[in-house]
Each structure stands twice: as C-alpha cells, then as structure tokens.
C-alpha positions as CSV (number, residue, x, y, z in Angstrom):
1,M,-29.7,-104.5,131.0
2,L,-26.8,-102.6,129.2
3,S,-29.3,-100.3,127.5
4,E,-30.7,-99.4,130.9
5,L,-27.2,-98.5,132.1
6,A,-26.9,-96.3,129.0
7,W,-30.1,-94.5,129.7
8,R,-28.9,-93.9,133.3
9,D,-25.7,-92.4,132.0
10,F,-27.6,-90.3,129.5
11,N,-29.9,-88.9,132.2
12,Y,-26.9,-88.0,134.3
13,H,-25.3,-86.3,131.3
14,Q,-28.5,-84.2,131.1
15,L,-28.4,-83.4,134.8
16,Y,-24.8,-82.4,134.7
17,H,-25.6,-79.8,132.0
18,R,-29.1,-78.9,133.2
19,E,-29.6,-78.9,137.0
20,D,-33.3,-77.9,136.3
21,I,-34.1,-81.2,134.7
22,A,-36.8,-81.9,137.3
23,T,-38.6,-78.6,136.8
24,V,-38.0,-77.3,133.2
25,A,-38.9,-79.0,129.9
26,M,-35.6,-79.9,128.1
27,Q,-37.3,-79.0,124.8
28,A,-38.3,-75.4,125.2
29,K,-41.5,-75.6,123.2
30,Y,-43.0,-77.9,125.8
31,G,-42.9,-75.0,128.2
32,G,-46.1,-73.9,126.5
33,M,-47.9,-77.1,127.0
34,Q,-51.5,-76.6,128.2
35,W,-51.7,-79.1,131.0
36,R,-55.0,-79.9,132.8
37,D,-55.4,-79.5,136.5
38,G,-56.3,-83.2,137.0
39,G,-58.3,-82.7,140.1
40,E,-60.1,-85.8,141.1
41,E,-58.6,-87.7,138.2
42,L,-55.1,-87.1,139.6
43,K,-56.2,-88.4,143.0
44,A,-57.7,-91.5,141.4
45,W,-54.4,-92.1,139.5
46,G,-52.4,-91.8,142.7
47,R,-54.7,-94.3,144.5
48,G,-54.8,-96.8,141.7
49,Q,-58.5,-96.2,140.9
50,T,-58.4,-95.2,137.3
51,G,-60.5,-98.0,135.9
52,I,-57.5,-99.2,133.8
53,P,-56.4,-102.4,135.5
54,I,-52.7,-102.4,134.6
55,V,-52.4,-98.7,135.6
56,D,-54.2,-99.4,138.9
57,A,-52.0,-102.4,139.6
58,G,-48.9,-100.4,139.1
59,M,-49.9,-97.5,141.2
60,R,-51.0,-99.8,144.0
61,E,-47.8,-101.7,143.9
62,L,-45.9,-98.4,144.1
63,W,-47.8,-97.3,147.2
64,A,-47.5,-100.7,148.9
65,T,-43.9,-101.5,148.1
66,G,-42.1,-98.4,146.9
67,F,-41.3,-100.2,143.6
68,M,-42.9,-100.6,140.2
69,Q,-41.7,-102.7,137.2
70,N,-40.2,-100.6,134.5
71,R,-42.8,-101.4,131.8
72,V,-45.6,-100.4,134.2
73,R,-43.8,-97.2,135.1
74,M,-44.0,-96.2,131.5
75,L,-47.6,-97.1,131.2
76,T,-48.7,-95.2,134.4
77,A,-46.6,-92.2,133.3
78,S,-48.0,-92.2,129.8
79,F,-51.6,-92.5,131.1
80,L,-51.0,-89.5,133.4
81,T,-49.3,-87.2,130.9
82,K,-51.1,-88.2,127.7
83,N,-54.5,-89.6,128.6
84,L,-55.1,-87.3,131.6
85,L,-53.0,-84.5,130.2
86,V,-51.5,-83.8,133.7
87,D,-48.1,-82.1,134.0
88,W,-45.2,-84.6,134.0
89,R,-43.7,-82.7,137.0
90,I,-46.6,-83.7,139.2
91,G,-46.1,-87.4,138.3
92,E,-42.3,-87.1,138.7
93,Q,-42.8,-85.7,142.2
94,W,-45.2,-88.5,143.2
95,F,-42.7,-91.1,142.0
96,W,-39.9,-89.2,143.8
97,D,-41.9,-89.4,147.0
98,C,-42.9,-93.1,146.6
99,L,-40.1,-94.9,144.9
100,F,-37.3,-96.4,147.1
101,D,-35.1,-96.3,144.0
102,A,-36.0,-92.8,143.0
103,D,-33.0,-91.1,141.4
104,E,-32.3,-87.4,140.8
105,A,-31.4,-87.9,137.2
106,N,-33.4,-91.0,136.1
107,N,-36.7,-90.0,137.6
108,P,-37.1,-86.6,135.8
109,G,-35.3,-87.8,132.7
110,N,-37.6,-90.7,132.3
111,W,-40.7,-88.7,133.0
112,Q,-39.6,-86.1,130.4
113,W,-39.0,-88.9,127.9
114,I,-42.5,-90.2,128.3
115,A,-44.1,-86.7,128.2
116,G,-42.2,-85.9,125.0
117,S,-40.4,-82.9,126.5
118,G,-37.0,-84.5,127.1
119,L,-33.9,-84.5,125.0
120,D,-34.2,-87.5,122.6
121,A,-37.7,-88.0,124.0
122,S,-40.3,-90.4,122.9
123,P,-42.2,-88.7,120.0
124,Y,-45.3,-86.8,121.1
125,F,-47.4,-89.1,119.0
126,R,-46.2,-92.2,120.9
127,I,-48.9,-92.9,123.4
128,F,-49.1,-96.2,125.1
129,N,-52.4,-98.0,125.1
130,P,-52.4,-99.5,128.6
131,V,-55.1,-102.1,127.8
132,L,-53.2,-103.5,124.8
133,Q,-49.9,-103.3,126.8
134,G,-51.5,-105.2,129.7
135,E,-52.7,-107.9,127.4
136,Q,-49.3,-108.2,125.8
137,F,-47.2,-108.2,128.9
138,D,-49.6,-109.6,131.5
139,G,-51.6,-111.9,129.3
140,G,-52.7,-114.2,132.1
141,G,-53.6,-111.3,134.3
142,D,-51.4,-112.4,137.2
143,Y,-50.0,-109.0,137.9
144,V,-53.4,-107.3,137.8
145,R,-54.9,-110.0,140.0
146,R,-52.2,-109.6,142.6
147,W,-52.6,-105.8,143.0
148,V,-56.3,-105.4,142.0
149,P,-57.9,-108.4,143.8
150,E,-61.4,-107.2,143.1
151,L,-60.8,-108.3,139.5
152,G,-59.4,-111.6,140.6
153,L,-62.2,-113.9,139.5
154,L,-62.6,-112.4,136.0
155,P,-61.5,-114.7,133.1
156,D,-58.2,-113.8,131.4
157,K,-59.9,-112.3,128.4
158,C,-61.7,-109.8,130.6
159,V,-59.2,-108.9,133.3
160,H,-57.7,-106.0,131.3
161,R,-61.1,-104.9,129.9
162,P,-63.6,-105.2,132.8
163,N,-65.7,-102.4,131.3
164,E,-66.2,-104.5,128.2
165,A,-67.1,-107.7,130.0
166,P,-70.7,-109.0,129.7
167,P,-72.9,-108.4,132.7
168,E,-73.2,-112.1,133.6
169,I,-69.4,-112.5,133.7
170,L,-69.0,-109.4,135.9
171,S,-71.8,-110.7,138.2
172,R,-70.2,-114.2,138.5
173,A,-66.8,-112.5,139.4
174,G,-68.4,-110.2,141.9
175,V,-67.4,-107.1,140.0
176,E,-69.7,-104.1,140.1
177,L,-68.4,-101.4,137.9
178,G,-68.6,-98.0,139.5
179,I,-69.1,-99.6,142.9
180,N,-66.3,-101.9,143.8
181,Y,-64.2,-101.1,140.8
182,P,-64.3,-97.8,138.9
183,L,-65.3,-97.2,135.4
184,P,-62.4,-95.8,133.2
185,L,-61.6,-92.2,134.0
186,V,-61.3,-91.4,130.3
187,D,-61.9,-93.0,127.0
188,L,-58.5,-94.0,125.7
189,R,-59.1,-93.1,122.1
190,T,-60.7,-89.7,122.8
191,S,-58.0,-88.7,125.4
192,R,-55.3,-89.8,123.0
193,G,-56.7,-87.5,120.4
194,R,-56.8,-84.6,122.9
195,A,-53.1,-85.2,123.8
196,L,-52.1,-85.2,120.1
197,E,-53.9,-82.0,119.5
198,A,-52.3,-80.3,122.5
199,A,-48.9,-81.4,121.3
200,R,-49.4,-80.3,117.7
201,S,-50.5,-76.9,118.8
202,L,-47.1,-76.1,120.4
C-alpha cells in the first residue's frame, strides 16, 4: 500500500512539472512511436472481446462497475499498447471516461509507465503475457468466470487458454470459438516481437 502512495505522489510530481502528461510522452523519443490505428481491434478491446480471457474480464468489469483491479489494469493496458500497438493516449482516455477513481495524475502517469514513454517507465522490453499472468494471479479462474461467463464451464487448466483447449472440452463447456467467444485478436508472441521492433527503431 505504501508503494502505491509513493507512485501517486510521483505522478503528481510529474503533473506539477508537466501539465501535458496526458497528451505528450514524457520521454521525447516516444513522440516518434509508430502507433497502429487499431480499428476493429480497438473496439474489441473496449468491449472485452479480445479472445484473451483475463483482458476481457477486466474490460467488462470496467464497463459494468467503473472499477478494475490494479494488476488487471496493467494487463489490459499492456495488451493495448504492446500487443495491439495502439497509442497509450487512447487507452488513457477510455479509462478516464470509465473509471470512477480516474485521477488526473495517476491515470496518464500509469499509462505512460506501461507504454514505456513515462519518466522512470517500465522498460520497453517488459511486455506482460496476459495468459501467464492470468494463470498466476487467477489460477482457479474465478475472476474470468465472473466476468466472462461464456467460459464458466471450462476446467481450470483451460479457462485462460480456451483457444488451446481440445474440441471435446470446448464442446462440453458450450464454448464455440469465433461464435460465442472470440479467437485471440493477435498472437501474443508475434505481436510482442512487433512491439519490440517498434520500440527499438526509435
């Protein structure tokens, strides 16, 4: 808890010195980042239809309640800015519109941290794997099942990886990939490589 208070104060320190924290990369080189438009992928992210269960659960919780657990905030932001390579400012604005605890310093400060463009930001090569993170922090799948009920009957070992589940398990759980639950928008490994290349080119 104390570390979170320190991050809050750090973000307010940034805002005090840089009123443009929500619109301008704190590290100037990130001003040249070649972001993708996102298009339909961006819409799917906002609706919680990415095909990545923990990301979808978080985005649906945000829309339904105006809140999202901190770990999941990082995962959804990382997926948008790194795997989809969509401008962090778009995600920051979505969170600003949806979060009941949106904060003028913490919201952009944290988004810039995830995107790699902030002061003392997460290194550009740190890209969360939302599947592994889901298995680590939601091992029993309770969080995913609450917000993504169409996956509710999948066994624990498949709930974070429905696209890897055997057809007979999907059938028993009533999951039809691409019909009642989407296939992943992107391959996590390939999209990670794309993000790394984009950052290295700056």
